[in-house]
LUMMARTOR-238184 format. One record per residue (C-alpha): x, y, z; residue in three letters. Coordinates in steps of 0.1 Angstrom, whole numbers, plus 2048, in hexadecimal, padded with zeros to 3 digits. Layout:
XYZALA...
This chain:
72474F89BMET73F76B893GLU75374E882ASN73474386ELEU72B765862LEU753766854LYS750742844LEU73374A830LEU745768825LYS76575681BILE755739808ARG75F7397E3ARG7607227C7SER7807107C2VAL78C7007A2ARG7B16FB7ABLEU7BB6DF7C1PHE7DC6D27D0GLU7E36AC7CAASN7DA6A37F1LYS7BF68A7FEGLU7A5694812ILE7A067E832ALA782667832LYS776677854GLU77669C844LYS75F68F827LEU74667F83FGLU74769C856GLU7406B2837ILE72469782EVAL71769B851ASP7146BE854VAL6FE6BD82EALA6E56A9841ARG6DE6C5857TYR6D36D983CALA6AF6E783FPRO6936D282ATHR6716D9823ALA65A6C583AARG67B6B3847ASN67669A828VAL69D698828GLN69D689805PRO6C368C7FETRP6DF6717FAGLU7026787F8PHE71A6657E2VAL73E66D7EDVAL7586657CFVAL77E6637D7THR78764A7BBASP79B6617A3LYS79064D786LYS76C65178DLYS770677793ILE78067A771VAL76466A762GLU74A682773LEU7616A0769ALA75F695748SER738696745LEU7336BC747GLY7426DA737GLN7476EE755ASN7536CF76BALA7746C8759LYS78A6D5776PHE77A6BB78DMET7926A4781ASP7AD6B5797GLN7986B17B5ALA79E6997D0ALA77868E7DAALA7576997CACYS7356977DBILE71968E7C6ALA6F769D7D5VAL6D86877CAPHE6B568D7D7SER6946797D4LEU67B68F7BEGLN66769F7D9THR6556C27D4ASN6736D57E2TYR68D6BD7D7PHE6A16D97C7LEU6A16EF7E1GLU6A76D57FEASP6C86C77E9GLY6D46E87E3SER6D36F1808ALA6E76D080CALA6FD6DB7F2THR7056FB804CYS70C6EB826ASN7236D6815ILE7356F5805LEU736706827LEU7446EA83CALA75E6E2822ALA76A706829THR76A70184EALA7826E8846LEU7986F882EGLY78C6E6813ILE7856F77F2GLY7676EB7E0SER7526F67BFCYS72D6EF7B8TRP7296E0797ILE7056E378CALA6F06C078BGLY6C96C4785ASP6BD6C8760LYS6E16C4753LYS6E46AC737PRO6FD69974CTYR6E9690768CYS6DD67075DGLN702666755GLN70D66D778ALA6F265B786GLY6FA63C773ASN71F63F77CLEU71864379ELEU6FE6277A1ASN6E163D7ABALA6C162D7AEPRO6A6637794SER69265679FGLY6B06687B1MET6B568A7A2LYS6D96977A1LEU6DA6B87B0ILE7006C07B3SER7246B57ADLEU73B6C37C5ILE7626C67C0ALA7736C47DELEU7986C87E6GLY7B56DD7F5TYR7B66FC7E2PRO7D77077CFGLN7D272B7D5ASP7DE7377F9VAL7C17527F7ASP7A573A7EEALA795743810PHE79776980DLYS77977F80DVAL7707897EAMET7667AA7DDGLU7407A97DCLYS7277C17CEARG71F7DD7E8ASN7017D6800LEU6F27F47F6LYS6F07EC7D6GLU6DA7CF7D6LEU6C77D37FALEU6A57E27F9HIS68E7E8818TRP6657E2813GLU6667E67EDLYS67F7E37D1PHE
């Protein structure tokens, strides 16, 4: 369990990637972990699209202002959800599992927003998403260029943000 706590502390957004492919088995393992995310009433409304085609990754990267760096990623996972009462929470939980699983495998990742962004429909069309599916996130994946990518980052002091019984 100590390893999990360390993993949670070292996970961070990576935007600079090596030019190196990610094995299909690793991508499958990452999505497999995503499907174990908590979900309201066990609805499991999510669907995952793994994109490794470089041309398609570049097209996805061009859709959003904050996604430009994704054109250098080895892969992208698009997290979609049926529109349920808790689609955003369920899809976000699956997205977090993807980020953590990638870190555990030594793969850098970065969560690019989906829901409510103007490019959601375009991304869905590009990936042939069925109508009614909501884009929760695009996740860029790749091996980090920075050797310190999995180093614990400085964070606010716990005493500054932890409150007991009241604010």
